[in-house]
N, C-alpha and C positions, 0 to 999 in steps of 0.2 A: 428560495423555492416557495412558490405560492401553493394554495390549497389544491388547485387542480393538478399540479405536478405531483403533489404528495399522494393524491388519489390514484394517479396513474401508476406510481411506483408501488403503492400498496397492492393494487390489482396485479401488477407484474410479479411481486413477491409471492402473493397467494397462488398465482398461476404456476410459478416455479416450484412451489412446495407440492402442489397437486400433481404436476408432471413427475416430480421425484417420487412421490408415494406410488403413483401408478406404475412407474418403471420398476420400482422395487417389488411391487405386487406381481407384475407380469413375470419378472425373473423368478420370484419365489414359487409361483404356481406352475408355470409352463416349462421350466427347465428341468429335465430329468436328472436324478442323482440323489445323493444322501441329503437328508434334511439340514445337517449342519453346514455342508458345503453350499447348499442353496441359500442358506441364511447369510453366509459370508459373501457370496456373490451378490445377493440382493442389496446388502448394506454397502458393499464396495461400489457397485455401479450406481446406486442411489446417490451416494456422496459425490461420485464423479459427475453425475448429471447435474446435481445441485451446484457444484463449484463452476461447472461450465456455464450454467444459466446465470449465476451471479456475475461471472466475468462478462458474459454477453450483455447483461443489463448495464454494467458499468461502461462498456464500450458504446452501447446505444446512447447512454446519457452524455458521454463525451462527444459523440457524433452529432447529437441534437443540440449541443451547446448548454445543457443543464449543468454539466461539470466542466469548469473552465480550467484547462491545463496550459494556457498560454504563458503563465508565469511559473511553471513547474520547476524550471532550472534557473530562474532569476535569483539574484542575490537581493537581500533586503537593504543593502546600502543605498546611499543617495545617488551613486553613479549608475546603479542598475547593471544590466548585463548578465551574462551567464556566470554561474557559480561552478567552478571546477569540482569542488567537493560534493555538491549535489549530483552533478553528472557522473562522477566516479562512483558514488554510492548506488545510483540508479543502474548503471551498466553492470557493476559487479553483482548486484542483487539479481538482476535478470539473468546474467550468464550462469551464475551458480545455481539459481532456482531452476532454470531450464535444463541444465546439465543433470541436476539431481532428479528431475522428473523423467528425463530420458533414461537414466540408469535404472530407476525404479520400474519404468514401463518395460524395459527390455529384460530385466532379470526377475521381475515379480517379487522382489524382496527389498527391504530397506538396507542400503549399503552403509558401511561405516564411513563417516565423513572424515577425511584427513585433517589433521590439526593445522596444516599449512593453509587450507581453504578457509577454515574458521578464523585463523589469524589474519588472512587477507581481508576477509569481510569485516573483522573487528577493527583493523587499521582504517579501512574506508569509512566505517561508521564513526570512529574517533575523529577522523579528519573533519567530517561534517559537524560533529558536536563541538569541536574546538572552534571552527569557523563561526558557528552560532554564538558561542561564548564571546568571541572577539567582537562580533557585531553588537551584542547586548552591552558589552563593556564600553564600546565607542559611543553608543547612544547615551549611556549614563553619564559619561564624561562630557559629552556635548551639552546635555541638560544641566549638569552641575556647574559648568563654567559659565553658562549664561545667567544662572541665578546668582553666582558669586559676583559677576560683573555688575548686575543690577543692584545687588546689596551694597557693593562698594561705592557706587555712584550716589546711592541714597545717603550713606554715612558721610560722604565728602560734602554734601550740601548743608550739613548741620551747622 
C-alpha cells in the first residue's frame, strides 16, 4: 500500500469516527427518555454504525483491489489449489457469526452459546491449525533433506 492509499484510508477512518460521534450525539440529544437509556442507546448505535462503516471500508478495499482475496482459500503447498480446512473454517465462522447476530438482533439480549457450537468451531479451527502444522513440517523436511544431500556429496569428494 503506497502513501496515497494510506492517506485515503486515514481520511476514511477519520470520517467514520466523525459519523459515529455525530450519530451518538444525535441519539443522545434528540431521543426522548431517561438519561441512562439514552446513553445506552447512543453507545449501542454508535458502535453499530462504526462496525458497519469498518465493514464497508473493508468491502470497498476488496472491490478496489487494495485488499487481494484471490488466494484466501488457497493452500500454501507447491500444488496450490483450494484448502478444505480454510474453506471449512471460513464457512463455519460466517454461519455461526451470522446466526449469533440474528439471534441478538431479534431478542435484544446475548444468548447462551451451546457447547456443541463452540466444539464445532473449535474442531474447525483445529483442523486448520493441524493443516498449517503439516505444511510447515513438510517445508522443513524438504529444506533439511536438500542440505543433507549437499553435505553428503561434499564429504564424498574428500
